[in-house]
N, CA, C, O and the ligand as a Tripos MOL2 file, in Angstrom:
@<TRIPOS>MOLECULE
protein
  317   315    80     0     0
PROTEIN
NO_CHARGES

@<TRIPOS>ATOM
      1 N          56.9890   70.6110  105.7070 N.3       1 MET1
      2 CA         55.7260   71.4030  105.6820 C.3       1 MET1
      3 C          55.7610   72.5070  104.6150 C.2       1 MET1
      4 O          56.6970   73.3030  104.5410 O.2       1 MET1
      5 N          54.7850   72.5190  103.8550 N.am      2 MET2
      6 CA         54.6680   73.5700  102.8530 C.3       2 MET2
      7 C          53.5950   74.5820  103.2960 C.2       2 MET2
      8 O          52.6830   74.3240  104.0810 O.2       2 MET2
      9 N          53.8230   75.8070  102.6740 N.am      3 ARG3
     10 CA         53.0630   76.9700  102.9810 C.3       3 ARG3
     11 C          52.2910   77.3760  101.8260 C.2       3 ARG3
     12 O          52.8370   77.2650  100.7290 O.2       3 ARG3
     13 N          51.1750   77.8030  101.8860 N.am      4 CYS4
     14 CA         50.2870   78.2390  100.7790 C.3       4 CYS4
     15 C          51.0130   79.5540  100.0620 C.2       4 CYS4
     16 O          51.3990   80.5570  100.6620 O.2       4 CYS4
     17 N          51.0920   79.3410   98.8390 N.am      5 LEU5
     18 CA         51.6850   80.5550   98.0270 C.3       5 LEU5
     19 C          50.7840   81.8840   97.9750 C.2       5 LEU5
     20 O          51.2620   83.0150   97.8890 O.2       5 LEU5
     21 N          49.4750   81.6030   98.0350 N.am      6 LYS6
     22 CA         48.5900   82.6240   98.1600 C.3       6 LYS6
     23 C          48.4040   83.3400   99.3720 C.2       6 LYS6
     24 O          48.3260   84.5650   99.2790 O.2       6 LYS6
     25 N          48.3090   82.7550  100.6110 N.am      7 CYS7
     26 CA         47.9220   83.3270  101.7410 C.3       7 CYS7
     27 C          49.1880   83.1410  102.7020 C.2       7 CYS7
     28 O          49.3720   84.0420  103.5200 O.2       7 CYS7
     29 N          49.9970   82.1640  102.6860 N.am      8 GLY8
     30 CA         51.0840   81.8570  103.5540 C.3       8 GLY8
     31 C          50.6620   80.9610  104.7520 C.2       8 GLY8
     32 O          51.4810   80.7470  105.6450 O.2       8 GLY8
     33 N          49.4590   80.4500  104.7990 N.am      9 ALA9
     34 CA         49.0650   79.5180  105.7840 C.3       9 ALA9
     35 C          49.7120   78.1900  105.5850 C.2       9 ALA9
     36 O          50.1970   77.8920  104.4930 O.2       9 ALA9
     37 N          49.7360   77.3310  106.6740 N.am     10 VAL10
     38 CA         50.2050   75.9150  106.5110 C.3      10 VAL10
     39 C          49.3580   75.2690  105.5470 C.2      10 VAL10
     40 O          48.1500   75.5030  105.5150 O.2      10 VAL10
     41 N          50.0140   74.3340  104.6290 N.am     11 ALA11
     42 CA         49.2470   73.5020  103.7950 C.3      11 ALA11
     43 C          49.3790   72.0300  104.1270 C.2      11 ALA11
     44 O          50.4980   71.5280  104.2410 O.2      11 ALA11
     45 N          48.2250   71.2920  104.2920 N.am     12 ARG12
     46 CA         48.4840   69.9570  104.5990 C.3      12 ARG12
     47 C          48.6880   69.1000  103.3280 C.2      12 ARG12
     48 O          48.1080   69.3740  102.2770 O.2      12 ARG12
     49 N          49.5120   68.0780  103.4580 N.am     13 THR13
     50 CA         49.6570   67.1290  102.3610 C.3      13 THR13
     51 C          48.5300   66.0160  102.4370 C.2      13 THR13
     52 O          48.3730   65.2860  103.4150 O.2      13 THR13
     53 N          47.8030   65.9800  101.3410 N.am     14 ARG14
     54 CA         46.6730   65.2100  101.4570 C.3      14 ARG14
     55 C          46.9030   63.8100  100.7360 C.2      14 ARG14
     56 O          46.2390   62.8410  101.1050 O.2      14 ARG14
     57 N          47.7250   63.7080   99.8330 N.am     15 THR15
     58 CA         48.2380   62.4760   99.2430 C.3      15 THR15
     59 C          49.5040   62.5710   98.5000 C.2      15 THR15
     60 O          50.0690   63.6630   98.4400 O.2      15 THR15
     61 N          50.0550   61.4320   97.8740 N.am     16 SER16
     62 CA         51.2790   61.7560   97.1130 C.3      16 SER16
     63 C          51.2150   60.4030   96.1610 C.2      16 SER16
     64 O          50.6310   59.3660   96.4760 O.2      16 SER16
     65 N          51.8610   60.6110   95.0600 N.am     17 VAL17
     66 CA         52.1320   59.6270   94.0980 C.3      17 VAL17
     67 C          53.5150   59.3890   93.6960 C.2      17 VAL17
     68 O          54.2350   60.3280   93.3560 O.2      17 VAL17
     69 N          53.9180   58.2000   93.7170 N.am     18 ARG18
     70 CA         55.3170   57.8330   93.3910 C.3      18 ARG18
     71 C          55.6610   58.1400   91.8700 C.2      18 ARG18
     72 O          54.8920   57.5880   91.0840 O.2      18 ARG18
     73 N          56.5500   58.8230   91.3650 N.am     19 LEU19
     74 CA         56.6660   59.0340   89.9660 C.3      19 LEU19
     75 C          57.8240   58.1800   89.5190 C.2      19 LEU19
     76 O          57.7520   57.5650   88.4560 O.2      19 LEU19
     77 N          58.9190   58.1190   90.3140 N.am     20 SER20
     78 CA         60.1040   57.3830   90.0200 C.3      20 SER20
     79 C          60.5790   56.7530   91.3200 C.2      20 SER20
     80 O          59.9230   56.8540   92.3570 O.2      20 SER20
     81 N          61.6630   56.1410   91.2470 N.am     21 GLU21
     82 CA         62.4420   55.7430   92.4690 C.3      21 GLU21
     83 C          62.9040   56.8480   93.4540 C.2      21 GLU21
     84 O          63.0290   56.7180   94.6720 O.2      21 GLU21
     85 N          63.1430   57.9870   92.6930 N.am     22 ARG22
     86 CA         63.5800   59.0560   93.5590 C.3      22 ARG22
     87 C          62.5630   60.3230   93.5890 C.2      22 ARG22
     88 O          62.8730   61.3620   94.1730 O.2      22 ARG22
     89 N          61.4920   60.1800   93.0060 N.am     23 THR23
     90 CA         60.6520   61.3970   92.9090 C.3      23 THR23
     91 C          59.2170   61.0570   93.2020 C.2      23 THR23
     92 O          58.6850   60.0940   92.6510 O.2      23 THR23
     93 N          58.5830   61.8160   94.0470 N.am     24 GLN24
     94 CA         57.1570   61.7310   94.1660 C.3      24 GLN24
     95 C          56.4910   62.9990   94.1000 C.2      24 GLN24
     96 O          57.1130   64.0030   94.4440 O.2      24 GLN24
     97 N          55.1650   63.0920   93.6540 N.am     25 ARG25
     98 CA         54.3990   64.2730   93.6530 C.3      25 ARG25
     99 C          53.5380   64.3900   94.8540 C.2      25 ARG25
    100 O          52.9130   63.3950   95.2210 O.2      25 ARG25
    101 N          53.4500   65.4340   95.4590 N.am     26 ASN26
    102 CA         52.5930   65.5790   96.6360 C.3      26 ASN26
    103 C          51.4700   66.4990   96.3380 C.2      26 ASN26
    104 O          51.6600   67.4360   95.5620 O.2      26 ASN26
    105 N          50.3940   66.3210   96.8540 N.am     27 TYR27
    106 CA         49.0790   67.1700   96.6600 C.3      27 TYR27
    107 C          48.7610   67.8140   98.0010 C.2      27 TYR27
    108 O          48.4690   67.1070   98.9660 O.2      27 TYR27
    109 N          48.8040   68.9870   98.0750 N.am     28 HIS28
    110 CA         48.5790   69.7600   99.2810 C.3      28 HIS28
    111 C          47.2210   70.6300   99.1150 C.2      28 HIS28
    112 O          46.6980   70.8520   98.0230 O.2      28 HIS28
    113 N          46.7650   71.0540  100.2670 N.am     29 GLN29
    114 CA         45.5700   71.9290  100.5090 C.3      29 GLN29
    115 C          45.7980   72.7370  101.6920 C.2      29 GLN29
    116 O          46.0740   72.3410  102.8240 O.2      29 GLN29
    117 N          45.6390   73.9710  101.2560 N.am     30 CYS30
    118 CA         45.6840   75.1420  102.3690 C.3      30 CYS30
    119 C          44.8300   74.9680  103.4070 C.2      30 CYS30
    120 O          43.6850   74.6080  103.1330 O.2      30 CYS30
    121 N          45.1810   75.1720  104.7170 N.am     31 GLN31
    122 CA         44.3800   74.8630  105.8620 C.3      31 GLN31
    123 C          43.6840   76.2330  106.1520 C.2      31 GLN31
    124 O          42.8460   76.2230  107.0550 O.2      31 GLN31
    125 N          43.9120   77.3470  105.5340 N.am     32 ASN32
    126 CA         43.1860   78.6660  105.8470 C.3      32 ASN32
    127 C          41.6920   78.3200  105.2100 C.2      32 ASN32
    128 O          41.6570   78.1510  103.9910 O.2      32 ASN32
    129 N          40.5560   78.2120  105.9010 N.am     33 MET33
    130 CA         39.2520   78.0020  105.2830 C.3      33 MET33
    131 C          38.8690   79.0680  104.4830 C.2      33 MET33
    132 O          37.9480   78.8340  103.7010 O.2      33 MET33
    133 N          39.4010   80.3020  104.4860 N.am     34 LEU34
    134 CA         39.2130   81.2630  103.5800 C.3      34 LEU34
    135 C          39.6780   81.3390  102.1170 C.2      34 LEU34
    136 O          39.2250   82.0220  101.1990 O.2      34 LEU34
    137 N          40.8400   80.3400  102.1370 N.am     35 CYS35
    138 CA         41.7290   80.1940  101.0930 C.3      35 CYS35
    139 C          41.4320   78.8990  100.4800 C.2      35 CYS35
    140 O          40.6880   78.8390   99.5010 O.2      35 CYS35
    141 N          41.9640   77.8670  100.9940 N.am     36 GLY36
    142 CA         41.6870   76.4670  100.4660 C.3      36 GLY36
    143 C          42.3460   76.1330   99.2110 C.2      36 GLY36
    144 O          41.9250   75.2000   98.5280 O.2      36 GLY36
    145 N          43.3800   76.8510   98.8530 N.am     37 THR37
    146 CA         44.1650   76.5890   97.6040 C.3      37 THR37
    147 C          44.7820   75.3490   97.5700 C.2      37 THR37
    148 O          45.5210   75.0360   98.5030 O.2      37 THR37
    149 N          44.5700   74.4930   96.5180 N.am     38 CYS38
    150 CA         45.1900   73.1500   96.3070 C.3      38 CYS38
    151 C          46.3620   73.2790   95.3380 C.2      38 CYS38
    152 O          46.2870   73.9760   94.3260 O.2      38 CYS38
    153 N          47.3300   72.6590   95.6440 N.am     39 PHE39
    154 CA         48.6080   72.6900   94.7060 C.3      39 PHE39
    155 C          49.3450   71.5060   94.8810 C.2      39 PHE39
    156 O          49.0630   70.7010   95.7680 O.2      39 PHE39
    157 N          50.3600   71.3350   94.0160 N.am     40 THR40
    158 CA         51.2290   70.1630   93.9270 C.3      40 THR40
    159 C          52.8000   70.5320   94.0700 C.2      40 THR40
    160 O          53.2950   71.5530   93.5920 O.2      40 THR40
    161 N          53.4760   69.5910   94.7660 N.am     41 THR41
    162 CA         54.8270   69.8960   94.7330 C.3      41 THR41
    163 C          55.6150   68.6200   94.2160 C.2      41 THR41
    164 O          54.9640   67.5800   94.1080 O.2      41 THR41
    165 N          56.9690   68.6110   93.8860 N.am     42 LEU42
    166 CA         57.6820   67.5710   93.5690 C.3      42 LEU42
    167 C          58.6780   67.3670   94.6160 C.2      42 LEU42
    168 O          59.3350   68.3210   95.0310 O.2      42 LEU42
    169 N          58.8420   66.1160   95.0950 N.am     43 GLN43
    170 CA         59.8060   65.7640   96.1020 C.3      43 GLN43
    171 C          60.8000   64.9160   95.6220 C.2      43 GLN43
    172 O          60.3870   63.9450   94.9870 O.2      43 GLN43
    173 N          62.1390   65.0440   95.7750 N.am     44 GLU44
    174 CA         63.1640   64.1530   95.1460 C.3      44 GLU44
    175 C          64.1910   63.9570   96.0850 C.2      44 GLU44
    176 O          64.5630   64.8220   96.8780 O.2      44 GLU44
    177 N          64.7260   62.6280   95.9820 N.am     45 VAL45
    178 CA         65.8750   62.3320   96.7340 C.3      45 VAL45
    179 C          67.0210   62.9530   96.0220 C.2      45 VAL45
    180 O          67.1780   62.6860   94.8300 O.2      45 VAL45
    181 N          67.8470   63.7640   96.6420 N.am     46 GLU46
    182 CA         68.9520   64.5440   95.9710 C.3      46 GLU46
    183 C          70.1840   63.6680   95.8450 C.2      46 GLU46
    184 O          70.7160   63.3580   94.7790 O.2      46 GLU46
    185 N          70.5720   63.3050   97.0580 N.am     47 LYS47
    186 CA         71.8430   62.4970   97.3320 C.3      47 LYS47
    187 C          71.6820   61.5300   98.5000 C.2      47 LYS47
    188 O          70.9830   61.7580   99.4870 O.2      47 LYS47
    189 N          72.3140   60.5610   98.3140 N.am     48 ILE48
    190 CA         72.2580   59.5940   99.4910 C.3      48 ILE48
    191 C          73.6220   59.7810  100.2430 C.2      48 ILE48
    192 O          74.6920   59.5830   99.6680 O.2      48 ILE48
    193 N          73.5320   60.1820  101.5960 N.am     49 LEU49
    194 CA         74.6420   60.5790  102.4530 C.3      49 LEU49
    195 C          75.5100   59.4190  103.0090 C.2      49 LEU49
    196 O          76.7090   59.4560  103.2860 O.2      49 LEU49
    197 N          74.5620   58.2820  103.1210 N.am     50 THR50
    198 CA         75.1880   57.1630  103.8650 C.3      50 THR50
    199 C          74.9340   55.8350  103.0180 C.2      50 THR50
    200 O          74.0270   55.7820  102.1870 O.2      50 THR50
    201 N          75.6880   54.8950  103.2500 N.am     51 ASP51
    202 CA         75.5680   53.6070  102.6130 C.3      51 ASP51
    203 C          75.4240   52.4890  103.4380 C.2      51 ASP51
    204 O          76.1110   51.4890  103.2310 O.2      51 ASP51
    205 N          74.5010   52.5460  104.4750 N.am     52 ALA52
    206 CA         74.5830   51.5540  105.5190 C.3      52 ALA52
    207 C          74.0430   50.2260  104.9530 C.2      52 ALA52
    208 O          73.0840   50.1240  104.1890 O.2      52 ALA52
    209 N          74.7880   49.2380  105.4320 N.am     53 LYS53
    210 CA         74.3980   47.8310  105.0220 C.3      53 LYS53
    211 C          74.2300   47.0560  106.3350 C.2      53 LYS53
    212 O          74.8610   47.3100  107.3610 O.2      53 LYS53
    213 N          73.2980   46.0660  106.1970 N.am     54 PRO54
    214 CA         73.1610   45.3150  107.5850 C.3      54 PRO54
    215 C          74.3100   44.3880  107.5270 C.2      54 PRO54
    216 O          74.9580   44.0890  106.5240 O.2      54 PRO54
    217 N          74.4980   43.9160  108.9170 N.am     55 THR55
    218 CA         75.5980   43.0260  109.2510 C.3      55 THR55
    219 C          75.3800   41.6540  108.5820 C.2      55 THR55
    220 O          74.2490   41.1750  108.6620 O.2      55 THR55
    221 N          76.2890   41.0100  107.9680 N.am     56 GLU56
    222 CA         76.0150   39.6530  107.4290 C.3      56 GLU56
    223 C          75.4760   38.7390  108.5740 C.2      56 GLU56
    224 O          75.9730   38.6950  109.6990 O.2      56 GLU56
    225 N          74.3960   38.0120  108.1520 N.am     57 GLY57
    226 CA         73.7650   37.0500  109.2150 C.3      57 GLY57
    227 C          72.7150   37.7560  110.0060 C.2      57 GLY57
    228 O          71.9170   37.0950  110.6700 O.2      57 GLY57
    229 N          72.6680   39.0090  109.9770 N.am     58 ALA58
    230 CA         71.6390   39.7590  110.9700 C.3      58 ALA58
    231 C          70.3520   39.5720  110.3990 C.2      58 ALA58
    232 O          70.2510   39.5520  109.1720 O.2      58 ALA58
    233 N          69.3170   39.4280  111.1530 N.am     59 GLU59
    234 CA         68.0380   39.1410  110.7640 C.3      59 GLU59
    235 C          67.0120   40.1500  111.5010 C.2      59 GLU59
    236 O          67.2670   40.4680  112.6620 O.2      59 GLU59
    237 N          65.9320   40.6320  110.9050 N.am     60 LEU60
    238 CA         64.9500   41.3970  111.4490 C.3      60 LEU60
    239 C          63.6760   40.6530  111.7130 C.2      60 LEU60
    240 O          63.2600   39.8240  110.9030 O.2      60 LEU60
    241 N          63.0280   40.9390  112.8620 N.am     61 PRO61
    242 CA         61.7990   40.2580  113.2800 C.3      61 PRO61
    243 C          60.6780   40.9240  112.1870 C.2      61 PRO61
    244 O          59.9810   41.8720  112.5480 O.2      61 PRO61
    245 N          60.5920   40.4910  111.1580 N.am     62 ARG62
    246 CA         59.8130   41.0240  110.0570 C.3      62 ARG62
    247 C          58.2750   41.4260  110.4210 C.2      62 ARG62
    248 O          57.6810   42.4290  110.0260 O.2      62 ARG62
    249 N          57.7990   40.4480  111.2300 N.am     63 GLU63
    250 CA         56.3350   40.6640  111.5920 C.3      63 GLU63
    251 C          56.2220   41.7540  112.4840 C.2      63 GLU63
    252 O          55.0740   41.9580  112.8790 O.2      63 GLU63
    253 N          57.2200   42.6100  112.9670 N.am     64 LEU64
    254 CA         57.0430   43.6660  113.8290 C.3      64 LEU64
    255 C          57.0460   44.8470  113.1830 C.2      64 LEU64
    256 O          56.7880   45.8600  113.8330 O.2      64 LEU64
    257 N          57.3300   44.9310  111.8270 N.am     65 PHE65
    258 CA         57.4500   46.0850  111.0410 C.3      65 PHE65
    259 C          56.3770   46.1420  109.8140 C.2      65 PHE65
    260 O          56.0260   45.1900  109.1170 O.2      65 PHE65
    261 N          55.9780   47.3850  109.7320 N.am     66 HIS66
    262 CA         54.8520   47.6920  108.7340 C.3      66 HIS66
    263 C          55.6600   47.1600  107.4030 C.2      66 HIS66
    264 O          56.8740   47.3460  107.3130 O.2      66 HIS66
    265 N          54.9210   46.4940  106.3870 N.am     67 PRO67
    266 CA         55.6400   46.3200  105.0870 C.3      67 PRO67
    267 C          56.2220   47.6380  104.4510 C.2      67 PRO67
    268 O          57.2670   47.5800  103.8020 O.2      67 PRO67
    269 N          55.5860   48.7660  104.6240 N.am     68 ASN68
    270 CA         56.2700   49.8610  103.9930 C.3      68 ASN68
    271 C          57.5950   50.2070  104.6370 C.2      68 ASN68
    272 O          58.3220   51.0060  104.0470 O.2      68 ASN68
    273 N          57.9370   49.7450  105.6600 N.am     69 HIS69
    274 CA         59.2040   50.0480  106.5500 C.3      69 HIS69
    275 C          60.2520   49.0770  106.1210 C.2      69 HIS69
    276 O          61.4270   49.2770  106.4280 O.2      69 HIS69
    277 N          59.9200   48.1300  105.4900 N.am     70 LEU70
    278 CA         60.9390   47.1390  105.1920 C.3      70 LEU70
    279 C          61.4520   47.2960  103.5610 C.2      70 LEU70
    280 O          62.4270   46.6630  103.1550 O.2      70 LEU70
    281 N          60.8310   48.0290  102.8640 N.am     71 GLY71
    282 CA         61.3070   48.2700  101.5440 C.3      71 GLY71
    283 C          60.9720   47.2190  100.5730 C.2      71 GLY71
    284 O          61.5230   47.1100   99.4780 O.2      71 GLY71
    285 N          60.0720   46.4730  101.0060 N.am     72 ASP72
    286 CA         59.3340   45.4940  100.0570 C.3      72 ASP72
    287 C          57.9110   45.4530  100.2510 C.2      72 ASP72
    288 O          57.3730   46.1890  101.0780 O.2      72 ASP72
    289 N          57.2000   44.5580   99.4710 N.am     73 ASP73
    290 CA         55.8050   44.6100   99.7400 C.3      73 ASP73
    291 C          55.1530   45.8930   99.8610 C.2      73 ASP73
    292 O          54.2770   46.0600  100.7100 O.2      73 ASP73
    293 N          55.5250   46.8390   99.0520 N.am     74 GLN74
    294 CA         54.9290   48.2390   99.1330 C.3      74 GLN74
    295 C          53.5940   48.0670   98.8190 C.2      74 GLN74
    296 O          53.1830   47.1450   98.1160 O.2      74 GLN74
    297 N          52.7750   49.0820   99.4080 N.am     75 MET75
    298 CA         51.3350   49.2570   99.0930 C.3      75 MET75
    299 C          51.2260   50.0980   97.9350 C.2      75 MET75
    300 O          51.8920   51.1220   97.7850 O.2      75 MET75
    301 N          50.4070   49.6710   97.1420 N.am     76 GLY76
    302 CA         50.0570   50.5030   95.8240 C.3      76 GLY76
    303 C          49.3090   51.7780   96.0660 C.2      76 GLY76
    304 O          48.5610   51.8910   97.0370 O.2      76 GLY76
    305 N          49.5100   52.7930   95.1510 N.am     77 LEU77
    306 CA         48.8730   54.0980   95.4630 C.3      77 LEU77
    307 C          47.7060   54.1460   94.3320 C.2      77 LEU77
    308 O          46.9600   55.1260   94.3120 O.2      77 LEU77
    309 N          47.5430   53.0940   93.3910 N.am     78 ASP78
    310 CA         46.5390   53.1290   92.4610 C.3      78 ASP78
    311 C          45.1940   52.9950   93.0950 C.2      78 ASP78
    312 O          45.0260   52.2830   94.0850 O.2      78 ASP78
    313 N          44.2040   53.6970   92.5110 N.am     79 PHE79
    314 CA         42.9330   53.6920   93.0510 C.3      79 PHE79
    315 C          41.9940   52.8580   92.1350 C.2      79 PHE79
    316 O          40.8070   52.7210   92.4300 O.2      79 PHE79
    317 ZN         45.9330   79.8610  101.3090 Zn       80 ZN80
@<TRIPOS>BOND
     1     1     2 1
     2     2     3 1
     3     3     4 2
     4     3     5 am
     5     5     6 1
     6     6     7 1
     7     7     8 2
     8     7     9 am
     9     9    10 1
    10    10    11 1
    11    11    12 2
    12    11    13 am
    13    13    14 1
    14    14    15 1
    15    15    16 2
    16    15    17 am
    17    17    18 1
    18    18    19 1
    19    19    20 2
    20    19    21 am
    21    21    22 1
    22    22    23 1
    23    23    24 2
    24    23    25 am
    25    25    26 1
    26    26    27 1
    27    27    28 2
    28    27    29 am
    29    29    30 1
    30    30    31 1
    31    31    32 2
    32    31    33 am
    33    33    34 1
    34    34    35 1
    35    35    36 2
    36    35    37 am
    37    37    38 1
    38    38    39 1
    39    39    40 2
    40    39    41 am
    41    41    42 1
    42    42    43 1
    43    43    44 2
    44    43    45 am
    45    45    46 1
    46    46    47 1
    47    47    48 2
    48    47    49 am
    49    49    50 1
    50    50    51 1
    51    51    52 2
    52    51    53 am
    53    53    54 1
    54    54    55 1
    55    55    56 2
    56    55    57 am
    57    57    58 1
    58    58    59 1
    59    59    60 2
    60    59    61 am
    61    61    62 1
    62    62    63 1
    63    63    64 2
    64    63    65 am
    65    65    66 1
    66    66    67 1
    67    67    68 2
    68    67    69 am
    69    69    70 1
    70    70    71 1
    71    71    72 2
    72    71    73 am
    73    73    74 1
    74    74    75 1
    75    75    76 2
    76    75    77 am
    77    77    78 1
    78    78    79 1
    79    79    80 2
    80    79    81 am
    81    81    82 1
    82    82    83 1
    83    83    84 2
    84    83    85 am
    85    85    86 1
    86    86    87 1
    87    87    88 2
    88    87    89 am
    89    89    90 1
    90    90    91 1
    91    91    92 2
    92    91    93 am
    93    93    94 1
    94    94    95 1
    95    95    96 2
    96    95    97 am
    97    97    98 1
    98    98    99 1
    99    99   100 2
   100    99   101 am
   101   101   102 1
   102   102   103 1
   103   103   104 2
   104   103   105 am
   105   105   106 1
   106   106   107 1
   107   107   108 2
   108   107   109 am
   109   109   110 1
   110   110   111 1
   111   111   112 2
   112   111   113 am
   113   113   114 1
   114   114   115 1
   115   115   116 2
   116   115   117 am
   117   117   118 1
   118   118   119 1
   119   119   120 2
   120   119   121 am
   121   121   122 1
   122   122   123 1
   123   123   124 2
   124   123   125 am
   125   125   126 1
   126   126   127 1
   127   127   128 2
   128   127   129 am
   129   129   130 1
   130   130   131 1
   131   131   132 2
   132   131   133 am
   133   133   134 1
   134   134   135 1
   135   135   136 2
   136   135   137 am
   137   137   138 1
   138   138   139 1
   139   139   140 2
   140   139   141 am
   141   141   142 1
   142   142   143 1
   143   143   144 2
   144   143   145 am
   145   145   146 1
   146   146   147 1
   147   147   148 2
   148   147   149 am
   149   149   150 1
   150   150   151 1
   151   151   152 2
   152   151   153 am
   153   153   154 1
   154   154   155 1
   155   155   156 2
   156   155   157 am
   157   157   158 1
   158   158   159 1
   159   159   160 2
   160   159   161 am
   161   161   162 1
   162   162   163 1
   163   163   164 2
   164   163   165 am
   165   165   166 1
   166   166   167 1
   167   167   168 2
   168   167   169 am
   169   169   170 1
   170   170   171 1
   171   171   172 2
   172   171   173 am
   173   173   174 1
   174   174   175 1
   175   175   176 2
   176   175   177 am
   177   177   178 1
   178   178   179 1
   179   179   180 2
   180   179   181 am
   181   181   182 1
   182   182   183 1
   183   183   184 2
   184   183   185 am
   185   185   186 1
   186   186   187 1
   187   187   188 2
   188   187   189 am
   189   189   190 1
   190   190   191 1
   191   191   192 2
   192   191   193 am
   193   193   194 1
   194   194   195 1
   195   195   196 2
   196   195   197 am
   197   197   198 1
   198   198   199 1
   199   199   200 2
   200   199   201 am
   201   201   202 1
   202   202   203 1
   203   203   204 2
   204   203   205 am
   205   205   206 1
   206   206   207 1
   207   207   208 2
   208   207   209 am
   209   209   210 1
   210   210   211 1
   211   211   212 2
   212   211   213 am
   213   213   214 1
   214   214   215 1
   215   215   216 2
   216   215   217 am
   217   217   218 1
   218   218   219 1
   219   219   220 2
   220   219   221 am
   221   221   222 1
   222   222   223 1
   223   223   224 2
   224   223   225 am
   225   225   226 1
   226   226   227 1
   227   227   228 2
   228   227   229 am
   229   229   230 1
   230   230   231 1
   231   231   232 2
   232   231   233 am
   233   233   234 1
   234   234   235 1
   235   235   236 2
   236   235   237 am
   237   237   238 1
   238   238   239 1
   239   239   240 2
   240   239   241 am
   241   241   242 1
   242   242   243 1
   243   243   244 2
   244   243   245 am
   245   245   246 1
   246   246   247 1
   247   247   248 2
   248   247   249 am
   249   249   250 1
   250   250   251 1
   251   251   252 2
   252   251   253 am
   253   253   254 1
   254   254   255 1
   255   255   256 2
   256   255   257 am
   257   257   258 1
   258   258   259 1
   259   259   260 2
   260   259   261 am
   261   261   262 1
   262   262   263 1
   263   263   264 2
   264   263   265 am
   265   265   266 1
   266   266   267 1
   267   267   268 2
   268   267   269 am
   269   269   270 1
   270   270   271 1
   271   271   272 2
   272   271   273 am
   273   273   274 1
   274   274   275 1
   275   275   276 2
   276   275   277 am
   277   277   278 1
   278   278   279 1
   279   279   280 2
   280   279   281 am
   281   281   282 1
   282   282   283 1
   283   283   284 2
   284   283   285 am
   285   285   286 1
   286   286   287 1
   287   287   288 2
   288   287   289 am
   289   289   290 1
   290   290   291 1
   291   291   292 2
   292   291   293 am
   293   293   294 1
   294   294   295 1
   295   295   296 2
   296   295   297 am
   297   297   298 1
   298   298   299 1
   299   299   300 2
   300   299   301 am
   301   301   302 1
   302   302   303 1
   303   303   304 2
   304   303   305 am
   305   305   306 1
   306   306   307 1
   307   307   308 2
   308   307   309 am
   309   309   310 1
   310   310   311 1
   311   311   312 2
   312   311   313 am
   313   313   314 1
   314   314   315 1
   315   315   316 2
@<TRIPOS>SUBSTRUCTURE
     1 MET1         2 RESIDUE 1 A MET
     2 MET2         6 RESIDUE 1 A MET
     3 ARG3        10 RESIDUE 1 A ARG
     4 CYS4        14 RESIDUE 1 A CYS
     5 LEU5        18 RESIDUE 1 A LEU
     6 LYS6        22 RESIDUE 1 A LYS
     7 CYS7        26 RESIDUE 1 A CYS
     8 GLY8        30 RESIDUE 1 A GLY
     9 ALA9        34 RESIDUE 1 A ALA
    10 VAL10       38 RESIDUE 1 A VAL
    11 ALA11       42 RESIDUE 1 A ALA
    12 ARG12       46 RESIDUE 1 A ARG
    13 THR13       50 RESIDUE 1 A THR
    14 ARG14       54 RESIDUE 1 A ARG
    15 THR15       58 RESIDUE 1 A THR
    16 SER16       62 RESIDUE 1 A SER
    17 VAL17       66 RESIDUE 1 A VAL
    18 ARG18       70 RESIDUE 1 A ARG
    19 LEU19       74 RESIDUE 1 A LEU
    20 SER20       78 RESIDUE 1 A SER
    21 GLU21       82 RESIDUE 1 A GLU
    22 ARG22       86 RESIDUE 1 A ARG
    23 THR23       90 RESIDUE 1 A THR
    24 GLN24       94 RESIDUE 1 A GLN
    25 ARG25       98 RESIDUE 1 A ARG
    26 ASN26      102 RESIDUE 1 A ASN
    27 TYR27      106 RESIDUE 1 A TYR
    28 HIS28      110 RESIDUE 1 A HIS
    29 GLN29      114 RESIDUE 1 A GLN
    30 CYS30      118 RESIDUE 1 A CYS
    31 GLN31      122 RESIDUE 1 A GLN
    32 ASN32      126 RESIDUE 1 A ASN
    33 MET33      130 RESIDUE 1 A MET
    34 LEU34      134 RESIDUE 1 A LEU
    35 CYS35      138 RESIDUE 1 A CYS
    36 GLY36      142 RESIDUE 1 A GLY
    37 THR37      146 RESIDUE 1 A THR
    38 CYS38      150 RESIDUE 1 A CYS
    39 PHE39      154 RESIDUE 1 A PHE
    40 THR40      158 RESIDUE 1 A THR
    41 THR41      162 RESIDUE 1 A THR
    42 LEU42      166 RESIDUE 1 A LEU
    43 GLN43      170 RESIDUE 1 A GLN
    44 GLU44      174 RESIDUE 1 A GLU
    45 VAL45      178 RESIDUE 1 A VAL
    46 GLU46      182 RESIDUE 1 A GLU
    47 LYS47      186 RESIDUE 1 A LYS
    48 ILE48      190 RESIDUE 1 A ILE
    49 LEU49      194 RESIDUE 1 A LEU
    50 THR50      198 RESIDUE 1 A THR
    51 ASP51      202 RESIDUE 1 A ASP
    52 ALA52      206 RESIDUE 1 A ALA
    53 LYS53      210 RESIDUE 1 A LYS
    54 PRO54      214 RESIDUE 1 A PRO
    55 THR55      218 RESIDUE 1 A THR
    56 GLU56      222 RESIDUE 1 A GLU
    57 GLY57      226 RESIDUE 1 A GLY
    58 ALA58      230 RESIDUE 1 A ALA
    59 GLU59      234 RESIDUE 1 A GLU
    60 LEU60      238 RESIDUE 1 A LEU
    61 PRO61      242 RESIDUE 1 A PRO
    62 ARG62      246 RESIDUE 1 A ARG
    63 GLU63      250 RESIDUE 1 A GLU
    64 LEU64      254 RESIDUE 1 A LEU
    65 PHE65      258 RESIDUE 1 A PHE
    66 HIS66      262 RESIDUE 1 A HIS
    67 PRO67      266 RESIDUE 1 A PRO
    68 ASN68      270 RESIDUE 1 A ASN
    69 HIS69      274 RESIDUE 1 A HIS
    70 LEU70      278 RESIDUE 1 A LEU
    71 GLY71      282 RESIDUE 1 A GLY
    72 ASP72      286 RESIDUE 1 A ASP
    73 ASP73      290 RESIDUE 1 A ASP
    74 GLN74      294 RESIDUE 1 A GLN
    75 MET75      298 RESIDUE 1 A MET
    76 GLY76      302 RESIDUE 1 A GLY
    77 LEU77      306 RESIDUE 1 A LEU
    78 ASP78      310 RESIDUE 1 A ASP
    79 PHE79      314 RESIDUE 1 A PHE
    80 ZN80       317 GROUP 0 **** ****
């Protein structure tokens, strides 16, 4: 959760754009109706702490998961 730099109110993330494998730009809007400041932030994966690998032969019921949760078939963010 980000806070507005002008008034300190909570800012809502409206959308994001993937810039690289590790970085995305987030677009925020202040929720204070008297302010409404819009700003961007950069979010980056700093470090991978675990290296979990699936057990050999293990299978997932792919139809039960949203494509974004499987790491493939990503939905595009282009308009
Ligand atoms: Zn504000």
